[in-house]
C-alpha positions in Angstrom: 0.6 51.4 66.9 4.3 50.7 66.4 6.6 51.1 63.4 10.1 49.7 62.8 12.5 49.9 59.9 15.8 51.1 58.6 16.7 54.7 57.6 17.9 53.3 54.3 14.3 52.4 53.4 12.5 55.3 55.1 14.5 58.4 55.4 14.4 60.7 58.4 12.3 63.6 57.0 9.7 61.2 55.8 9.6 59.4 59.2 9.3 62.7 61.2 6.5 63.9 58.9 4.7 60.6 59.5 4.7 61.2 63.2 3.8 64.9 62.9 1.0 64.6 60.4 -0.5 61.7 62.2 -0.4 63.7 65.5 1.1 60.7 67.2 2.3 60.5 70.8 5.1 58.1 71.6 8.8 57.4 71.6 10.9 57.2 68.4 14.1 55.3 69.0 17.1 55.2 66.7 19.9 52.6 67.0 23.3 52.5 65.3 26.2 50.5 66.7 26.2 51.3 70.4 24.4 54.7 70.0 20.7 54.9 71.0 18.8 58.1 70.6 15.2 58.6 71.7 12.9 61.4 70.5 9.6 61.9 72.3 6.4 63.2 70.7 3.0 64.3 72.1 0.2 65.0 69.6 2.8 65.1 66.8 5.0 67.7 68.5 8.6 67.0 69.7 8.6 67.5 73.4 12.0 66.0 74.5 14.9 63.6 73.7 17.4 61.3 75.3 20.7 59.7 74.2 23.2 57.3 75.6 26.0 59.4 74.1 27.6 61.5 76.8 28.1 64.5 74.5 24.3 64.6 73.9 23.5 64.7 77.5 22.6 68.0 79.2 25.6 68.3 81.4 28.2 67.8 78.6 26.1 70.0 76.2 26.4 72.8 78.7 30.1 72.2 79.2 30.6 72.5 75.4 28.6 75.7 75.4 30.8 77.1 78.2 27.8 77.6 80.5 29.1 75.5 83.4 32.4 74.2 84.6 33.4 70.6 85.2 33.5 71.3 89.0 29.9 72.6 88.8 28.8 69.6 86.8 30.5 67.2 89.2 28.6 68.8 92.1 25.3 68.7 90.3 25.7 65.0 89.3 26.6 64.1 92.8 23.4 65.8 94.0 21.4 64.1 91.3 22.6 60.7 92.5 21.5 61.6 96.1 18.1 63.2 95.2 17.2 61.6 91.8 16.1 65.1 90.8 16.4 66.3 87.2 19.9 67.6 86.4 18.5 70.8 84.8 16.5 71.7 87.9 19.6 71.1 90.1 21.8 73.3 88.0 19.2 76.1 88.3 18.6 75.6 92.0 22.4 75.8 92.7 22.6 79.0 90.7 24.9 77.6 88.1 22.6 78.6 85.2 19.3 80.5 85.0 15.9 78.9 84.3 16.0 80.5 80.9 19.4 79.1 80.2 18.3 75.6 81.2 15.2 75.8 79.0 17.4 77.0 76.1 19.9 74.2 76.7 17.2 71.6 76.7 15.9 72.8 73.4 19.4 73.0 71.9 20.4 69.5 73.2 17.2 68.0 71.7 17.9 69.8 68.4 21.5 68.4 68.4 20.2 64.8 69.0 17.9 65.1 66.0 20.3 66.9 63.7 22.9 64.2 64.4 20.4 61.6 63.0 20.4 63.4 59.6 24.1 62.5 59.3 23.5 58.8 59.8 23.8 56.9 56.5 22.0 53.9 58.1 20.5 52.9 61.3 17.4 51.2 62.7 14.3 53.0 64.1 11.3 51.9 66.2 8.3 53.9 67.1 6.3 52.9 70.2 3.0 54.6 71.0 3.0 56.3 74.5 6.5 54.9 75.2 7.3 57.4 77.9 6.2 59.1 81.2 5.7 62.8 81.2 6.8 62.9 84.8 10.3 61.9 83.8 10.7 64.6 81.2 10.9 68.4 81.1 8.7 69.2 78.1 9.8 71.5 75.3 8.1 72.4 72.0 10.0 72.3 68.7 8.8 73.2 65.2 9.2 70.1 63.0 9.5 71.9 59.7 12.4 74.1 61.0 14.1 71.0 62.4 13.9 69.2 59.0 15.1 72.3 57.1 18.2 72.6 59.4 18.8 68.9 59.4 18.9 68.7 55.6 21.2 71.8 55.5 23.6 70.2 58.0 23.6 67.0 55.9 24.7 69.0 52.9 27.3 70.9 55.0 28.6 67.5 56.4 29.3 66.3 52.9 31.4 69.5 52.3 33.2 69.0 55.6 34.0 65.3 54.9 35.4 66.2 51.5 38.1 68.1 53.4 38.3 66.2 56.7 37.7 62.5 55.6 37.5 61.4 59.2 38.2 62.3 62.8 41.7 60.9 62.5 42.8 64.1 60.8 45.5 66.3 62.3 45.3 70.0 61.5 48.0 72.7 61.7 47.8 76.5 61.9 48.7 77.9 58.5 52.0 79.7 58.2 51.3 83.5 58.1 47.8 83.2 59.4 46.8 86.6 60.8 45.4 85.5 64.1 45.6 88.9 65.9 43.1 90.6 63.5 40.6 87.7 63.4 37.4 87.8 65.5 37.2 84.2 66.8 34.6 82.6 69.0 35.8 81.1 72.3 35.4 77.6 70.9 37.4 78.4 67.8 40.2 79.7 70.0 40.2 76.5 72.0 40.3 74.4 68.9 43.2 76.4 67.5 45.1 75.8 70.7 44.4 72.1 70.4 45.5 72.1 66.8 48.7 73.8 67.8 49.4 70.8 70.0 49.0 68.4 67.2 45.7 66.9 68.4 43.5 64.9 66.0 39.9 65.8 65.6 39.0 62.8 67.8 41.1 64.2 70.6 39.5 67.6 70.2 36.1 66.0 70.6 37.2 64.6 73.9 38.7 67.8 75.2 35.7 70.0 74.2 32.9 67.5 75.1 31.5 68.4 71.7 29.6 66.4 69.0 31.0 65.3 65.7 29.2 68.0 63.7 29.8 70.9 66.2 33.6 70.4 66.4 34.1 69.6 62.7 31.9 72.6 61.7 34.0 75.0 63.7 37.2 73.5 62.3 35.8 73.8 58.8 35.0 77.4 59.4 38.7 78.0 60.4 39.8 76.0 57.3 37.6 78.3 55.0 39.1 81.3 56.7 42.6 80.0 55.8 43.5 79.7 59.4 44.2 76.0 59.5 45.2 73.3 57.0 45.2 69.5 56.9 48.6 68.3 58.1 48.0 64.6 58.2 45.3 61.9 57.9 46.2 59.0 60.1 45.4 55.6 58.7 43.1 53.0 60.3 44.7 49.5 60.5 43.0 47.0 58.1 41.1 44.1 59.7 43.0 40.9 60.3 40.1 38.5 59.9 36.6 38.3 58.5 33.6 39.2 60.7 32.5 35.5 60.9 35.9 34.4 62.1 36.1 37.2 64.6 32.6 36.5 65.9 33.5 32.8 66.6 36.6 34.0 68.4 34.6 36.4 70.5 32.2 33.6 71.6 35.1 31.4 72.6 36.6 34.3 74.7 33.2 34.9 76.4 33.0 31.2 77.4 36.6 31.4 78.8 35.5 34.5 80.8 38.2 36.6 79.0 35.9 39.6 78.9 38.4 42.3 77.9 39.5 40.4 74.8 36.0 39.4 73.9 34.9 43.1 74.0 37.7 44.1 71.7 36.8 41.3 69.2 33.1 42.1 69.2 33.8 45.8 68.7 35.8 44.9 65.6 33.0 42.7 64.4 30.5 45.6 64.6 32.9 47.9 62.9 33.0 45.5 59.9 29.4 44.3 60.2 27.2 47.0 61.9 24.1 45.0 61.4 25.3 42.0 63.4 22.6 42.0 66.2 24.0 39.0 68.0 27.5 40.6 68.2 25.9 43.7 69.6 24.0 41.7 72.2 27.1 39.8 73.3 29.1 43.0 73.4 26.6 44.6 75.7 26.6 41.5 78.0 30.4 41.4 78.1 30.7 45.1 78.9 28.1 45.0 81.7 29.8 42.0 83.2 33.2 43.5 83.0 32.1 46.8 84.6 30.7 44.9 87.6 33.9 42.9 87.8 36.0 46.0 87.8 33.9 47.7 90.5 33.9 44.6 92.7 37.5 43.4 92.4 39.8 46.2 91.4 38.3 49.7 90.8 35.6 50.5 93.5 33.6 53.5 92.5 34.2 55.3 95.8 38.0 55.1 95.5 40.1 58.0 94.3 42.9 57.4 91.8 46.2 59.3 92.1 49.5 59.2 90.3 52.5 57.5 91.9 54.9 58.6 89.2 55.9 62.1 88.1 54.1 63.6 85.1 57.1 63.4 82.8 57.2 59.6 83.2 53.9 59.3 81.3 55.5 60.1 78.0 57.4 56.8 78.1 54.2 54.8 77.8 52.7 56.1 74.5 49.2 56.5 75.9 46.4 56.8 73.4 44.4 60.1 73.3 41.6 58.4 75.2 44.0 57.2 77.8 45.7 60.6 78.0 42.3 62.2 78.5 41.4 60.0 81.4 44.9 60.5 82.9 44.3 64.3 82.7 41.2 63.8 85.0 43.2 62.1 87.7 44.0 64.7 90.3 43.9 62.9 93.6 40.5 64.5 94.4 38.0 63.0 92.0 36.9 59.5 92.8 36.2 56.9 90.1 32.5 57.6 90.1 33.1 61.3 89.4 35.6 60.6 86.6 33.0 58.3 85.0 30.2 60.9 85.3 32.3 63.7 83.9 34.0 62.0 81.0 32.6 62.0 77.4 33.8 58.4 77.1 31.6 55.4 77.9 31.8 53.8 81.3 33.5 50.6 80.1 36.2 52.6 78.2 37.1 54.6 81.3 37.3 51.6 83.6 39.5 49.7 81.1 41.8 52.7 80.9 42.0 53.0 84.7 42.7 49.2 84.9 45.5 49.6 82.4 47.0 52.6 84.4 46.9 50.5 87.6 48.6 47.5 85.9 51.3 49.8 84.6 51.7 51.0 88.2 51.2 54.6 87.1 48.4 55.2 89.5 47.0 53.8 92.8 43.7 54.1 94.6 43.0 55.6 98.0 
């Protein structure tokens, strides 16, 4: 049987208990904006997960944990494209991680996918019986009650965090007089402190660390409670210029005129204002797919390698956003477009749009 609904009408613990107590086998899919998370069950037990968010994928999860390097992930992803083998098995075969580390990472990654769902205030779900193939998964076994307990705890913790950090547009600063020498800090906390010292927003820290919202905000909140950092600035989000209906009509007109870049920006704004607009979501996905193919075919072939044709100091004149700056930091004259897309925690369309902008500004070229 199948079941569909909204998390506003059937909360997550109730839904997970429904699957578990009914000893159901199938795929439970959650959708919010452009995020799609899948949790797989066999006889009521959680056996795996999948997400279209890069930070929830195994490679980026291992990067955040400090278990592999970007160079190792790049090599493993290239091998995966050639062999179609599971990424975890490739990482073990190449000696980058042990089998035990791979199994632990698969469990941790799946837990993070589910814990993240507890932080959603709304979203759609759909359960499909037997909606997966065991051959495509590396099965694990999770205790549902422990997952629910931790998920509820994180939801409470998230409310405390958001009371201090109202969004990821927050800029933190190291407190004057903070005794950093005598503090015992985790490697991730040290990295976050370094990024805070550079004036990075939490959004920028998420990119730099390949971490999830909760993981990064939680470590920053720990530093806040230890009186190591303080909130320096909360950057404002510009108010919308038009209503969702007006914007939607404009997006349709832009689609008809084949002005895909502009259409994407408009539909993204529609979904920010009206997350339940299924038609806008469908048109956005169509426009993004078409634009990606257009980029690859006409201006940014996936096998070409971008390189800078201006000195580093010249970049400061162009006021690049933190996403643009992140992609720029991955351009080294050695990584091709395909590798940059694979290794970035940004979505494919976002990376290609940024590369296109850098090309048009004549900051980079392709070889």
